[in-house]
N, CA, C and O atoms as a Maestro MAE file, in Angstrom:
{
 s_m_m2io_version
 :::
 2.0.0
}

f_m_ct {
 s_m_title
 :::
 protein
 m_atom[244] {
  # First column is atom index #
  i_m_mmod_type
  r_m_x_coord
  r_m_y_coord
  r_m_z_coord
  i_m_residue_number
  s_m_chain_name
  s_m_pdb_residue_name
  s_m_pdb_atom_name
  i_m_atomic_number
  :::
  1 25 17.541 -7.081 11.718 1 A "MET " " N  " 7
  2 3 18.391 -6.377 10.828 1 A "MET " " CA " 6
  3 2 19.406 -5.964 11.542 1 A "MET " " C  " 6
  4 15 19.256 -5.537 12.687 1 A "MET " " O  " 8
  5 25 20.591 -6.048 10.928 2 A "ASP " " N  " 7
  6 3 21.622 -5.801 11.606 2 A "ASP " " CA " 6
  7 2 22.337 -4.400 10.829 2 A "ASP " " C  " 6
  8 15 21.789 -3.864 9.866 2 A "ASP " " O  " 8
  9 25 23.470 -3.976 11.340 3 A "LYS " " N  " 7
  10 3 24.059 -2.789 10.604 3 A "LYS " " CA " 6
  11 2 24.658 -3.071 9.454 3 A "LYS " " C  " 6
  12 15 25.250 -2.180 8.846 3 A "LYS " " O  " 8
  13 25 24.586 -4.587 8.892 4 A "LYS " " N  " 7
  14 3 25.432 -4.850 7.525 4 A "LYS " " CA " 6
  15 2 24.344 -4.915 6.673 4 A "LYS " " C  " 6
  16 15 24.681 -5.208 5.526 4 A "LYS " " O  " 8
  17 25 23.077 -4.733 6.840 5 A "ASP " " N  " 7
  18 3 22.063 -5.053 6.029 5 A "ASP " " CA " 6
  19 2 21.690 -3.693 5.052 5 A "ASP " " C  " 6
  20 15 21.352 -2.641 5.594 5 A "ASP " " O  " 8
  21 25 21.769 -3.796 3.780 6 A "HIS " " N  " 7
  22 3 21.642 -3.178 2.734 6 A "HIS " " CA " 6
  23 2 20.531 -3.180 1.880 6 A "HIS " " C  " 6
  24 15 20.522 -2.814 0.705 6 A "HIS " " O  " 8
  25 25 19.538 -3.640 2.579 7 A "SER " " N  " 7
  26 3 17.937 -3.927 1.760 7 A "SER " " CA " 6
  27 2 17.199 -2.672 1.937 7 A "SER " " C  " 6
  28 15 17.390 -1.841 2.825 7 A "SER " " O  " 8
  29 25 16.539 -2.637 1.215 8 A "GLU " " N  " 7
  30 3 15.284 -1.713 1.543 8 A "GLU " " CA " 6
  31 2 13.890 -2.152 1.272 8 A "GLU " " C  " 6
  32 15 13.737 -2.852 0.272 8 A "GLU " " O  " 8
  33 25 12.715 -1.825 2.083 9 A "ASN " " N  " 7
  34 3 11.353 -1.988 1.882 9 A "ASN " " CA " 6
  35 2 11.126 -1.966 0.349 9 A "ASN " " C  " 6
  36 15 11.838 -1.242 -0.347 9 A "ASN " " O  " 8
  37 25 10.301 -2.623 -0.117 10 A "ILE " " N  " 7
  38 3 9.619 -2.536 -1.277 10 A "ILE " " CA " 6
  39 2 7.920 -2.998 -0.996 10 A "ILE " " C  " 6
  40 15 7.449 -4.136 -1.008 10 A "ILE " " O  " 8
  41 25 7.249 -1.741 -0.758 11 A "PHE " " N  " 7
  42 3 5.897 -2.102 -0.662 11 A "PHE " " CA " 6
  43 2 5.040 -2.564 -1.931 11 A "PHE " " C  " 6
  44 15 5.153 -1.964 -3.000 11 A "PHE " " O  " 8
  45 25 4.315 -3.480 -1.800 12 A "GLN " " N  " 7
  46 3 3.436 -4.061 -3.045 12 A "GLN " " CA " 6
  47 2 2.437 -4.389 -2.837 12 A "GLN " " C  " 6
  48 15 2.342 -4.860 -1.703 12 A "GLN " " O  " 8
  49 25 1.184 -4.389 -3.620 13 A "THR " " N  " 7
  50 3 -0.169 -5.139 -3.409 13 A "THR " " CA " 6
  51 2 -0.290 -5.953 -4.533 13 A "THR " " C  " 6
  52 15 -0.160 -5.641 -5.717 13 A "THR " " O  " 8
  53 25 -0.574 -7.111 -3.995 14 A "PHE " " N  " 7
  54 3 -0.993 -8.132 -5.078 14 A "PHE " " CA " 6
  55 2 -2.681 -8.530 -5.136 14 A "PHE " " C  " 6
  56 15 -3.369 -8.383 -4.126 14 A "PHE " " O  " 8
  57 25 -3.086 -8.889 -6.028 15 A "THR " " N  " 7
  58 3 -4.716 -9.299 -5.558 15 A "THR " " CA " 6
  59 2 -4.941 -10.357 -6.709 15 A "THR " " C  " 6
  60 15 -4.530 -10.326 -7.869 15 A "THR " " O  " 8
  61 25 -5.675 -11.258 -6.092 16 A "TYR " " N  " 7
  62 3 -5.997 -12.641 -7.084 16 A "TYR " " CA " 6
  63 2 -7.325 -12.826 -6.930 16 A "TYR " " C  " 6
  64 15 -7.826 -13.114 -5.843 16 A "TYR " " O  " 8
  65 25 -8.110 -12.643 -8.215 17 A "ASP " " N  " 7
  66 3 -9.309 -13.136 -8.554 17 A "ASP " " CA " 6
  67 2 -9.757 -14.694 -8.297 17 A "ASP " " C  " 6
  68 15 -9.659 -15.554 -9.172 17 A "ASP " " O  " 8
  69 25 -10.215 -14.917 -7.098 18 A "LEU " " N  " 7
  70 3 -10.329 -16.425 -6.793 18 A "LEU " " CA " 6
  71 2 -11.498 -16.833 -7.856 18 A "LEU " " C  " 6
  72 15 -11.618 -18.045 -8.040 18 A "LEU " " O  " 8
  73 25 -12.231 -16.109 -8.460 19 A "GLU " " N  " 7
  74 3 -13.505 -16.639 -9.438 19 A "GLU " " CA " 6
  75 2 -12.663 -16.889 -10.580 19 A "GLU " " C  " 6
  76 15 -12.987 -17.837 -11.296 19 A "GLU " " O  " 8
  77 25 -11.572 -16.171 -10.905 20 A "GLN " " N  " 7
  78 3 -10.773 -16.696 -12.294 20 A "GLN " " CA " 6
  79 2 -10.115 -17.938 -12.156 20 A "GLN " " C  " 6
  80 15 -10.094 -18.765 -13.067 20 A "GLN " " O  " 8
  81 25 -9.472 -18.141 -10.842 21 A "LEU " " N  " 7
  82 3 -8.990 -19.301 -10.526 21 A "LEU " " CA " 6
  83 2 -9.856 -20.759 -10.960 21 A "LEU " " C  " 6
  84 15 -9.557 -21.786 -11.568 21 A "LEU " " O  " 8
  85 25 -11.314 -20.134 -10.166 22 A "ARG " " N  " 7
  86 3 -12.122 -21.335 -10.557 22 A "ARG " " CA " 6
  87 2 -12.523 -21.681 -11.825 22 A "ARG " " C  " 6
  88 15 -12.830 -22.830 -12.142 22 A "ARG " " O  " 8
  89 25 -12.533 -20.524 -12.724 23 A "ILE " " N  " 7
  90 3 -12.874 -20.572 -14.108 23 A "ILE " " CA " 6
  91 2 -11.813 -21.434 -14.723 23 A "ILE " " C  " 6
  92 15 -12.225 -22.336 -15.453 23 A "ILE " " O  " 8
  93 25 -10.306 -21.296 -14.530 24 A "GLY " " N  " 7
  94 3 -9.235 -22.137 -14.830 24 A "GLY " " CA " 6
  95 2 -9.251 -23.462 -14.565 24 A "GLY " " C  " 6
  96 15 -8.759 -24.325 -15.292 24 A "GLY " " O  " 8
  97 25 -9.877 -23.661 -13.410 25 A "ASN " " N  " 7
  98 3 -9.782 -24.838 -12.632 25 A "ASN " " CA " 6
  99 2 -11.099 -25.260 -12.317 25 A "ASN " " C  " 6
  100 15 -11.284 -24.730 -11.222 25 A "ASN " " O  " 8
  101 25 -12.171 -25.915 -12.620 26 A "PRO " " N  " 7
  102 3 -13.457 -26.062 -12.187 26 A "PRO " " CA " 6
  103 2 -13.450 -26.769 -10.818 26 A "PRO " " C  " 6
  104 15 -14.365 -26.694 -9.999 26 A "PRO " " O  " 8
  105 25 -12.414 -27.401 -10.683 27 A "ASN " " N  " 7
  106 3 -12.289 -28.391 -9.375 27 A "ASN " " CA " 6
  107 2 -11.813 -27.828 -8.270 27 A "ASN " " C  " 6
  108 15 -11.685 -28.507 -7.252 27 A "ASN " " O  " 8
  109 25 -11.390 -26.151 -8.308 28 A "PHE " " N  " 7
  110 3 -11.293 -25.170 -7.292 28 A "PHE " " CA " 6
  111 2 -12.588 -24.651 -6.630 28 A "PHE " " C  " 6
  112 15 -13.459 -24.110 -7.311 28 A "PHE " " O  " 8
  113 25 -12.693 -24.801 -5.451 29 A "SER " " N  " 7
  114 3 -13.851 -24.105 -4.777 29 A "SER " " CA " 6
  115 2 -13.405 -23.164 -3.857 29 A "SER " " C  " 6
  116 15 -12.901 -23.676 -2.858 29 A "SER " " O  " 8
  117 25 -13.434 -21.826 -3.879 30 A "PRO " " N  " 7
  118 3 -13.002 -20.814 -2.727 30 A "PRO " " CA " 6
  119 2 -13.493 -20.869 -1.391 30 A "PRO " " C  " 6
  120 15 -12.810 -20.680 -0.385 30 A "PRO " " O  " 8
  121 25 -14.763 -21.147 -1.428 31 A "GLN " " N  " 7
  122 3 -15.799 -21.421 -0.275 31 A "GLN " " CA " 6
  123 2 -14.957 -22.761 0.512 31 A "GLN " " C  " 6
  124 15 -15.202 -22.994 1.696 31 A "GLN " " O  " 8
  125 25 -14.207 -23.391 -0.069 32 A "LEU " " N  " 7
  126 3 -13.433 -24.503 0.735 32 A "LEU " " CA " 6
  127 2 -11.981 -24.335 1.295 32 A "LEU " " C  " 6
  128 15 -11.458 -25.055 2.146 32 A "LEU " " O  " 8
  129 25 -11.485 -23.374 0.735 33 A "LEU " " N  " 7
  130 3 -10.252 -22.574 0.885 33 A "LEU " " CA " 6
  131 2 -9.952 -22.669 2.123 33 A "LEU " " C  " 6
  132 15 -10.844 -22.221 2.843 33 A "LEU " " O  " 8
  133 25 -8.777 -23.195 2.837 34 A "THR " " N  " 7
  134 3 -8.656 -23.126 4.439 34 A "THR " " CA " 6
  135 2 -7.197 -23.041 4.818 34 A "THR " " C  " 6
  136 15 -6.831 -23.324 5.958 34 A "THR " " O  " 8
  137 25 -6.375 -22.661 3.891 35 A "LYS " " N  " 7
  138 3 -5.229 -22.400 3.867 35 A "LYS " " CA " 6
  139 2 -4.344 -21.988 2.834 35 A "LYS " " C  " 6
  140 15 -4.276 -22.705 1.836 35 A "LYS " " O  " 8
  141 25 -3.577 -20.841 2.909 36 A "ILE " " N  " 7
  142 3 -2.697 -20.387 1.616 36 A "ILE " " CA " 6
  143 2 -1.148 -20.529 1.968 36 A "ILE " " C  " 6
  144 15 -0.655 -20.165 3.036 36 A "ILE " " O  " 8
  145 25 -0.527 -21.052 1.017 37 A "LYS " " N  " 7
  146 3 0.913 -21.348 1.562 37 A "LYS " " CA " 6
  147 2 1.733 -20.487 0.572 37 A "LYS " " C  " 6
  148 15 1.550 -20.584 -0.641 37 A "LYS " " O  " 8
  149 25 2.556 -19.723 1.064 38 A "PHE " " N  " 7
  150 3 3.503 -18.767 0.236 38 A "PHE " " CA " 6
  151 2 4.834 -19.814 0.233 38 A "PHE " " C  " 6
  152 15 5.366 -20.377 1.190 38 A "PHE " " O  " 8
  153 25 5.136 -19.854 -1.079 39 A "GLN " " N  " 7
  154 3 6.818 -20.540 -1.189 39 A "GLN " " CA " 6
  155 2 7.612 -19.927 -1.890 39 A "GLN " " C  " 6
  156 15 7.207 -19.742 -3.037 39 A "GLN " " O  " 8
  157 25 8.728 -19.478 -1.623 40 A "PHE " " N  " 7
  158 3 9.577 -18.640 -1.911 40 A "PHE " " CA " 6
  159 2 11.083 -19.413 -2.224 40 A "PHE " " C  " 6
  160 15 12.004 -19.173 -1.443 40 A "PHE " " O  " 8
  161 25 11.226 -19.983 -2.931 41 A "ASP " " N  " 7
  162 3 12.225 -21.121 -3.408 41 A "ASP " " CA " 6
  163 2 12.893 -20.708 -4.821 41 A "ASP " " C  " 6
  164 15 13.818 -21.407 -5.235 41 A "ASP " " O  " 8
  165 25 12.525 -19.768 -5.458 42 A "GLN " " N  " 7
  166 3 13.315 -19.294 -6.935 42 A "GLN " " CA " 6
  167 2 14.195 -18.748 -6.980 42 A "GLN " " C  " 6
  168 15 14.644 -18.653 -8.123 42 A "GLN " " O  " 8
  169 25 14.852 -18.187 -6.085 43 A "ASN " " N  " 7
  170 3 15.912 -17.042 -6.020 43 A "ASN " " CA " 6
  171 2 16.804 -17.772 -4.741 43 A "ASN " " C  " 6
  172 15 16.468 -18.711 -4.020 43 A "ASN " " O  " 8
  173 25 17.995 -17.018 -4.746 44 A "GLU " " N  " 7
  174 3 18.977 -17.299 -3.519 44 A "GLU " " CA " 6
  175 2 18.515 -16.753 -2.380 44 A "GLU " " C  " 6
  176 15 17.620 -15.911 -2.446 44 A "GLU " " O  " 8
  177 25 19.099 -17.179 -1.052 45 A "SER " " N  " 7
  178 3 18.137 -16.904 0.184 45 A "SER " " CA " 6
  179 2 18.366 -15.749 0.200 45 A "SER " " C  " 6
  180 15 19.279 -15.266 -0.470 45 A "SER " " O  " 8
  181 25 17.551 -15.013 1.006 46 A "GLY " " N  " 7
  182 3 17.347 -13.624 1.550 46 A "GLY " " CA " 6
  183 2 16.183 -13.723 2.590 46 A "GLY " " C  " 6
  184 15 15.823 -14.692 3.259 46 A "GLY " " O  " 8
  185 25 15.656 -12.340 2.533 47 A "VAL " " N  " 7
  186 3 14.696 -11.739 3.503 47 A "VAL " " CA " 6
  187 2 13.245 -11.462 2.777 47 A "VAL " " C  " 6
  188 15 13.113 -10.671 1.842 47 A "VAL " " O  " 8
  189 25 12.233 -12.194 3.321 48 A "VAL " " N  " 7
  190 3 10.867 -11.948 2.598 48 A "VAL " " CA " 6
  191 2 10.074 -11.421 3.856 48 A "VAL " " C  " 6
  192 15 10.013 -12.177 4.825 48 A "VAL " " O  " 8
  193 25 9.535 -10.337 3.915 49 A "ILE " " N  " 7
  194 3 8.835 -9.803 4.961 49 A "ILE " " CA " 6
  195 2 7.308 -9.804 4.222 49 A "ILE " " C  " 6
  196 15 7.169 -9.507 3.035 49 A "ILE " " O  " 8
  197 25 6.365 -10.125 4.970 50 A "LEU " " N  " 7
  198 3 4.760 -10.249 4.661 50 A "LEU " " CA " 6
  199 2 4.158 -9.394 5.758 50 A "LEU " " C  " 6
  200 15 4.547 -9.606 6.906 50 A "LEU " " O  " 8
  201 25 3.340 -8.541 5.558 51 A "ASP " " N  " 7
  202 3 2.657 -7.828 6.552 51 A "ASP " " CA " 6
  203 2 1.106 -7.398 5.779 51 A "ASP " " C  " 6
  204 15 0.797 -7.088 4.628 51 A "ASP " " O  " 8
  205 25 0.366 -7.560 7.038 52 A "GLN " " N  " 7
  206 3 -0.922 -6.928 6.502 52 A "GLN " " CA " 6
  207 2 -1.562 -7.817 5.257 52 A "GLN " " C  " 6
  208 15 -1.827 -7.397 4.130 52 A "GLN " " O  " 8
  209 25 -1.719 -9.017 5.717 53 A "LEU " " N  " 7
  210 3 -2.317 -10.000 4.589 53 A "LEU " " CA " 6
  211 2 -3.717 -9.999 4.884 53 A "LEU " " C  " 6
  212 15 -4.070 -10.023 6.063 53 A "LEU " " O  " 8
  213 25 -4.526 -9.975 3.994 54 A "GLY " " N  " 7
  214 3 -5.859 -10.266 4.207 54 A "GLY " " CA " 6
  215 2 -6.711 -10.706 3.036 54 A "GLY " " C  " 6
  216 15 -6.284 -10.602 1.886 54 A "GLY " " O  " 8
  217 25 -8.007 -11.238 3.330 55 A "ILE " " N  " 7
  218 3 -8.942 -12.081 2.340 55 A "ILE " " CA " 6
  219 2 -10.052 -10.999 2.358 55 A "ILE " " C  " 6
  220 15 -10.336 -10.414 3.403 55 A "ILE " " O  " 8
  221 25 -10.674 -10.746 1.183 56 A "THR " " N  " 7
  222 3 -11.841 -10.038 1.288 56 A "THR " " CA " 6
  223 2 -12.452 -10.477 0.051 56 A "THR " " C  " 6
  224 15 -11.878 -11.052 -0.873 56 A "THR " " O  " 8
  225 25 -14.095 -10.038 0.150 57 A "LYS " " N  " 7
  226 3 -14.969 -10.185 -0.989 57 A "LYS " " CA " 6
  227 2 -14.514 -9.319 -2.083 57 A "LYS " " C  " 6
  228 15 -13.798 -8.351 -1.826 57 A "LYS " " O  " 8
  229 25 -14.846 -9.570 -3.186 58 A "LYS " " N  " 7
  230 3 -14.670 -8.778 -4.374 58 A "LYS " " CA " 6
  231 2 -15.535 -7.554 -4.175 58 A "LYS " " C  " 6
  232 15 -16.746 -7.651 -3.978 58 A "LYS " " O  " 8
  233 25 -14.798 -6.234 -4.238 59 A "ILE " " N  " 7
  234 3 -15.450 -4.925 -4.311 59 A "ILE " " CA " 6
  235 2 -15.563 -4.329 -5.694 59 A "ILE " " C  " 6
  236 15 -14.586 -4.005 -6.369 59 A "ILE " " O  " 8
  237 25 -16.961 -4.193 -6.110 60 A "ASN " " N  " 7
  238 3 -17.003 -3.389 -7.292 60 A "ASN " " CA " 6
  239 2 -17.119 -1.911 -7.155 60 A "ASN " " C  " 6
  240 15 -18.054 -1.335 -6.599 60 A "ASN " " O  " 8
  241 25 -16.034 -1.322 -7.741 61 A "LEU " " N  " 7
  242 3 -15.965 0.275 -7.721 61 A "LEU " " CA " 6
  243 2 -17.002 0.943 -9.086 61 A "LEU " " C  " 6
  244 15 -17.092 2.159 -9.254 61 A "LEU " " O  " 8
  :::
 }
 m_bond[243] {
  # First column is bond index #
  i_m_from
  i_m_to
  i_m_order
  :::
  1 1 2 1
  2 2 3 1
  3 3 4 2
  4 3 5 1
  5 5 6 1
  6 6 7 1
  7 7 8 2
  8 7 9 1
  9 9 10 1
  10 10 11 1
  11 11 12 2
  12 11 13 1
  13 13 14 1
  14 14 15 1
  15 15 16 2
  16 15 17 1
  17 17 18 1
  18 18 19 1
  19 19 20 2
  20 19 21 1
  21 21 22 1
  22 22 23 1
  23 23 24 2
  24 23 25 1
  25 25 26 1
  26 26 27 1
  27 27 28 2
  28 27 29 1
  29 29 30 1
  30 30 31 1
  31 31 32 2
  32 31 33 1
  33 33 34 1
  34 34 35 1
  35 35 36 2
  36 35 37 1
  37 37 38 1
  38 38 39 1
  39 39 40 2
  40 39 41 1
  41 41 42 1
  42 42 43 1
  43 43 44 2
  44 43 45 1
  45 45 46 1
  46 46 47 1
  47 47 48 2
  48 47 49 1
  49 49 50 1
  50 50 51 1
  51 51 52 2
  52 51 53 1
  53 53 54 1
  54 54 55 1
  55 55 56 2
  56 55 57 1
  57 57 58 1
  58 58 59 1
  59 59 60 2
  60 59 61 1
  61 61 62 1
  62 62 63 1
  63 63 64 2
  64 63 65 1
  65 65 66 1
  66 66 67 1
  67 67 68 2
  68 67 69 1
  69 69 70 1
  70 70 71 1
  71 71 72 2
  72 71 73 1
  73 73 74 1
  74 74 75 1
  75 75 76 2
  76 75 77 1
  77 77 78 1
  78 78 79 1
  79 79 80 2
  80 79 81 1
  81 81 82 1
  82 82 83 1
  83 83 84 2
  84 83 85 1
  85 85 86 1
  86 86 87 1
  87 87 88 2
  88 87 89 1
  89 89 90 1
  90 90 91 1
  91 91 92 2
  92 91 93 1
  93 93 94 1
  94 94 95 1
  95 95 96 2
  96 95 97 1
  97 97 98 1
  98 98 99 1
  99 99 100 2
  100 99 101 1
  101 101 102 1
  102 102 103 1
  103 103 104 2
  104 103 105 1
  105 105 106 1
  106 106 107 1
  107 107 108 2
  108 107 109 1
  109 109 110 1
  110 110 111 1
  111 111 112 2
  112 111 113 1
  113 113 114 1
  114 114 115 1
  115 115 116 2
  116 115 117 1
  117 117 118 1
  118 118 119 1
  119 119 120 2
  120 119 121 1
  121 121 122 1
  122 122 123 1
  123 123 124 2
  124 123 125 1
  125 125 126 1
  126 126 127 1
  127 127 128 2
  128 127 129 1
  129 129 130 1
  130 130 131 1
  131 131 132 2
  132 131 133 1
  133 133 134 1
  134 134 135 1
  135 135 136 2
  136 135 137 1
  137 137 138 1
  138 138 139 1
  139 139 140 2
  140 139 141 1
  141 141 142 1
  142 142 143 1
  143 143 144 2
  144 143 145 1
  145 145 146 1
  146 146 147 1
  147 147 148 2
  148 147 149 1
  149 149 150 1
  150 150 151 1
  151 151 152 2
  152 151 153 1
  153 153 154 1
  154 154 155 1
  155 155 156 2
  156 155 157 1
  157 157 158 1
  158 158 159 1
  159 159 160 2
  160 159 161 1
  161 161 162 1
  162 162 163 1
  163 163 164 2
  164 163 165 1
  165 165 166 1
  166 166 167 1
  167 167 168 2
  168 167 169 1
  169 169 170 1
  170 170 171 1
  171 171 172 2
  172 171 173 1
  173 173 174 1
  174 174 175 1
  175 175 176 2
  176 175 177 1
  177 177 178 1
  178 178 179 1
  179 179 180 2
  180 179 181 1
  181 181 182 1
  182 182 183 1
  183 183 184 2
  184 183 185 1
  185 185 186 1
  186 186 187 1
  187 187 188 2
  188 187 189 1
  189 189 190 1
  190 190 191 1
  191 191 192 2
  192 191 193 1
  193 193 194 1
  194 194 195 1
  195 195 196 2
  196 195 197 1
  197 197 198 1
  198 198 199 1
  199 199 200 2
  200 199 201 1
  201 201 202 1
  202 202 203 1
  203 203 204 2
  204 203 205 1
  205 205 206 1
  206 206 207 1
  207 207 208 2
  208 207 209 1
  209 209 210 1
  210 210 211 1
  211 211 212 2
  212 211 213 1
  213 213 214 1
  214 214 215 1
  215 215 216 2
  216 215 217 1
  217 217 218 1
  218 218 219 1
  219 219 220 2
  220 219 221 1
  221 221 222 1
  222 222 223 1
  223 223 224 2
  224 223 225 1
  225 225 226 1
  226 226 227 1
  227 227 228 2
  228 227 229 1
  229 229 230 1
  230 230 231 1
  231 231 232 2
  232 231 233 1
  233 233 234 1
  234 234 235 1
  235 235 236 2
  236 235 237 1
  237 237 238 1
  238 238 239 1
  239 239 240 2
  240 239 241 1
  241 241 242 1
  242 242 243 1
  243 243 244 2
  :::
 }
}
């Protein structure tokens, strides 16, 4: 980032229920998941910062 940068960090958390994806697509098998691809191509060019990505089993609170 340089001195001309006028952006700000916006912290967000997103969760995706893989079981719901499987229900929507019976061919999807979360156990066979080996790669996740993030594709940002719907907007003008800029900067996207991803940090602290993780995968966890569902936790029932």
